[in-house]
C-alpha positions in Angstrom: 246.7 179.5 199.4 247.5 182.8 197.2 248.4 186.1 199.0 246.2 189.4 197.8 247.5 192.8 199.5 250.7 191.6 200.7 251.8 195.3 200.4 250.0 198.4 199.1 251.9 198.5 196.3 250.5 194.9 195.1 246.9 196.8 194.8 247.1 199.9 192.6 243.8 201.7 191.4 243.6 204.2 189.3 239.8 206.3 188.8 238.7 207.1 185.5 237.4 210.3 186.1 234.4 212.1 184.0 235.1 216.1 185.4 237.2 218.0 183.1 238.9 221.0 185.3 238.6 224.2 183.8 239.9 227.9 184.6 236.9 229.1 186.7 234.2 227.6 188.9 232.8 227.1 192.4 234.9 223.9 192.9 238.2 223.1 193.0 239.3 219.5 191.7 242.2 218.1 192.9 244.0 214.4 192.2 244.3 212.6 195.2 246.9 209.8 195.6 247.2 208.1 198.9 248.3 204.8 200.4 247.2 203.1 203.6 244.2 205.3 203.9 240.5 204.7 203.0 239.1 207.7 200.8 237.0 208.4 203.8 240.1 208.7 206.3 242.2 210.7 203.6 239.2 213.3 203.2 239.3 213.7 206.8 243.0 214.3 206.9 242.5 217.0 204.2 239.6 218.5 205.8 241.5 219.0 209.4 244.7 220.3 207.3 242.9 223.1 205.8 240.1 223.4 208.2 237.4 223.1 205.5 234.1 221.3 206.4 234.0 217.8 205.0 230.3 218.2 203.6 232.6 220.5 201.1 234.4 217.7 200.0 233.1 215.2 197.3 234.5 212.0 195.8 233.2 209.4 193.3 234.3 206.1 194.9 235.9 204.9 198.5 238.9 203.4 197.6 240.9 200.6 199.1 242.9 200.9 202.3 245.8 198.3 201.6 246.4 199.9 198.1 248.0 202.5 196.3 245.1 204.6 194.9 244.5 207.7 192.3 241.2 209.8 192.1 239.7 212.9 191.7 237.9 214.7 194.2 236.2 218.1 194.6 236.4 220.7 197.5 233.6 223.6 197.3 235.5 227.0 197.2 238.7 225.0 197.5 242.2 226.8 197.4 244.1 226.7 194.2 247.1 225.1 195.8 248.5 221.4 196.4 248.8 219.4 199.6 251.4 216.9 201.0 250.5 214.8 204.3 252.2 211.5 205.3 251.3 209.0 202.4 248.6 211.2 201.1 249.5 213.7 197.8 246.5 216.3 196.6 247.4 218.1 193.4 245.3 221.0 192.5 243.8 220.4 188.9 241.5 223.2 188.1 238.0 224.2 188.7 234.7 223.5 187.5 230.7 224.0 188.4 229.7 220.6 189.7 230.8 218.8 192.8 232.1 215.2 192.7 229.5 212.9 193.6 229.4 209.1 194.3 229.3 207.1 191.2 230.7 210.2 188.9 233.5 207.9 187.4 233.6 205.9 184.0 235.5 202.8 185.9 238.7 201.9 187.6 241.7 200.5 186.1 243.6 197.8 188.4 247.1 196.6 188.4 247.0 194.0 191.2 249.9 191.5 192.0 248.9 188.2 193.6 251.5 186.1 195.4 252.8 182.8 196.2 251.9 180.4 193.6 253.3 177.0 193.2 252.8 177.0 189.5 251.2 179.1 186.7 247.9 178.3 185.5 245.9 180.0 182.2 243.2 182.4 183.2 240.4 183.3 181.2 237.7 185.3 183.2 234.2 184.6 181.5 231.2 185.5 183.5 232.2 187.3 186.8 229.6 187.7 189.5 229.4 191.5 190.4 228.8 190.6 194.3 229.7 193.1 197.0 232.5 192.3 198.6 234.1 192.7 202.2 235.1 196.0 202.0 231.6 197.1 201.7 230.4 195.3 205.0 233.6 196.3 206.9 235.7 194.1 209.9 233.5 191.4 211.1 230.3 192.7 209.1 230.2 195.6 211.4 228.8 198.4 208.8 225.9 196.1 207.5 224.8 195.7 211.3 225.2 199.6 211.6 223.3 199.9 208.7 220.5 198.0 209.8 220.2 199.5 213.4 220.3 202.9 211.4 217.4 201.8 209.6 215.3 200.2 212.2 216.1 203.8 214.4 217.9 201.8 216.8 220.4 204.9 217.1 221.8 204.1 220.3 222.9 200.8 219.2 224.6 202.3 215.8 226.5 204.8 218.2 227.8 201.6 220.3 228.8 200.1 217.5 230.2 202.8 215.8 232.1 203.5 219.3 233.3 206.9 218.1 235.4 208.9 220.4 234.2 212.6 219.5 230.3 211.1 219.6 230.9 209.7 223.0 231.9 213.2 224.0 229.0 214.7 222.5 226.5 212.0 224.3 228.4 213.0 227.5 227.3 216.6 227.2 223.6 215.7 225.4 222.6 212.6 227.0 220.0 210.6 224.7 220.7 213.1 221.8 221.6 210.2 219.5 220.3 211.8 216.0 222.1 215.0 217.1 225.3 212.7 217.5 224.8 210.9 214.2 224.5 214.7 212.4 227.8 215.4 213.6 229.0 212.5 210.8 229.3 213.2 207.4 226.6 212.1 205.3 228.7 209.8 203.0 229.8 207.8 206.1 226.0 207.4 207.2 225.1 206.5 203.7 227.9 203.8 203.5 226.3 202.1 206.5 222.9 201.9 205.2 224.1 200.9 201.9 226.4 198.1 203.7 222.9 196.5 204.5 221.4 197.1 201.3 224.5 195.1 199.7 224.1 192.4 202.4 220.4 191.7 201.2 221.4 192.1 197.6 224.1 189.1 198.1 221.8 187.1 199.6 218.7 187.5 197.3 221.2 187.1 194.5 223.0 183.9 195.6 219.8 182.4 196.8 218.3 182.9 193.0 221.4 181.8 191.5 221.5 178.2 193.7 217.5 177.9 192.5 219.0 178.0 188.6 217.6 181.6 188.3 218.7 183.8 185.2 219.3 186.9 186.3 220.8 190.2 184.6 219.9 193.0 186.8 218.5 192.8 190.9 217.8 196.0 192.6 219.3 197.2 195.7 216.0 197.3 198.3 214.5 200.6 199.4 211.2 201.3 200.2 210.2 202.3 196.7 211.3 199.1 195.0 208.9 197.8 192.4 209.8 194.2 191.3 209.3 192.6 187.7 209.6 189.0 189.2 207.2 187.8 191.9 210.0 185.3 193.0 212.6 187.8 193.5 210.2 189.9 195.9 209.3 186.7 197.2 212.8 186.1 198.3 213.2 189.6 199.3 210.2 189.5 201.7 211.3 186.4 203.1 215.0 187.7 203.8 213.6 191.1 205.4 211.1 189.2 207.8 214.0 187.5 208.8 216.1 190.5 209.5 213.1 192.0 211.5 213.4 194.9 208.9 210.1 196.3 206.9 210.0 198.4 203.9 208.8 201.6 205.8 212.3 201.3 207.9 213.9 202.5 204.8 212.2 205.7 205.1 214.6 207.9 207.3 212.5 210.7 208.6 214.7 211.7 211.6 217.9 211.7 208.9 216.3 211.9 205.5 219.5 212.9 203.5 220.4 209.3 203.9 217.1 207.6 202.9 218.6 204.9 200.4 216.9 205.2 197.1 216.4 202.0 194.7 219.1 201.0 192.3 219.6 198.1 189.6 222.8 196.3 190.1 224.2 194.0 187.3 224.7 190.7 188.3 227.6 189.9 186.1 230.6 192.2 185.5 232.9 192.2 183.1 236.8 192.8 183.7 237.5 194.7 180.2 241.1 194.6 178.9 242.2 191.8 180.9 245.5 190.4 181.2 247.7 188.3 183.1 251.5 187.8 183.2 253.6 185.5 185.8 257.4 186.5 187.4 259.2 185.1 190.1 257.9 186.0 193.5 260.6 188.3 195.0 258.8 188.2 198.6 258.6 183.9 198.5 261.3 182.0 197.2 260.5 179.3 194.6 257.2 180.7 194.4 255.0 182.5 191.5 253.4 185.8 191.3 250.7 186.8 188.7 250.1 190.6 187.8 246.7 191.1 186.6 245.5 194.5 185.0 242.0 195.3 183.7 239.3 197.9 184.2 235.8 197.4 186.0 232.5 199.6 186.1 231.9 202.0 188.8 230.7 199.8 191.8 232.6 196.8 191.1 235.1 194.9 193.2 238.3 193.9 191.9 238.8 191.4 194.7 235.9 189.5 193.7 237.5 189.0 190.3 240.7 187.8 192.3 238.4 185.3 194.0 236.8 184.0 191.2 239.8 183.7 189.1 241.5 181.6 191.7 
């Protein structure tokens, strides 16, 4: 059985940024290098260190926790200096007129070490399925469960699942103000929960269609305004939604309008550009081989999915 992410250095991610820093601008741009933190957790640590609201901070993608990752972030009116924290390095790059938002990147370059192989094998990635992987869903699928509760306006249940100490403290002083408690969280985190449930629906629908022999290129993530080009796709979504007890109107978040999801088309297949593979003796497992993979993926695609399909 192969081993992935045995140590953070086995999973290196370098974001290919779109923004070009200059001398002036409302937003300060920084190079963030981190290890053993999700991007959201690193952002929280930086915000606390500089006493800056998290809503002032922007990034293009939430990078893996058990990894060494590099990406660009923006801070509205951020300081022109660097920051060093435990396993977090923030380097000031310059300024710009635009905030960095989710998806503002060309792609991600990966160097991944997969360990514990008995022998070498030739790897030639062909059509790789572009499924969302477990990082999107959280431990035991908790993120998608919270997202579903948010969509169904079951805010008390969503907060219980989060079990956030600060939010629990808020509710002790403001009983039943569940929306008020949720508004204390970064919008990016709330959106992540909702997107996680959308991703679960997408994975399930795409797998169902592929199992039926359907030929697919793009499939939408479901929202209240989704328009379907194929009746079969719409029927499968409707059946799954009924099984989940979710309706199209549930995707309209009147109490939390900033996290109302929109329809996005997602490619069913992804390409691992510039793919290379090399084997060497595995220094962590005597008598075994390690495989070092290098490739580039488009935004929103999961390198762990590449590994799973290769091996």
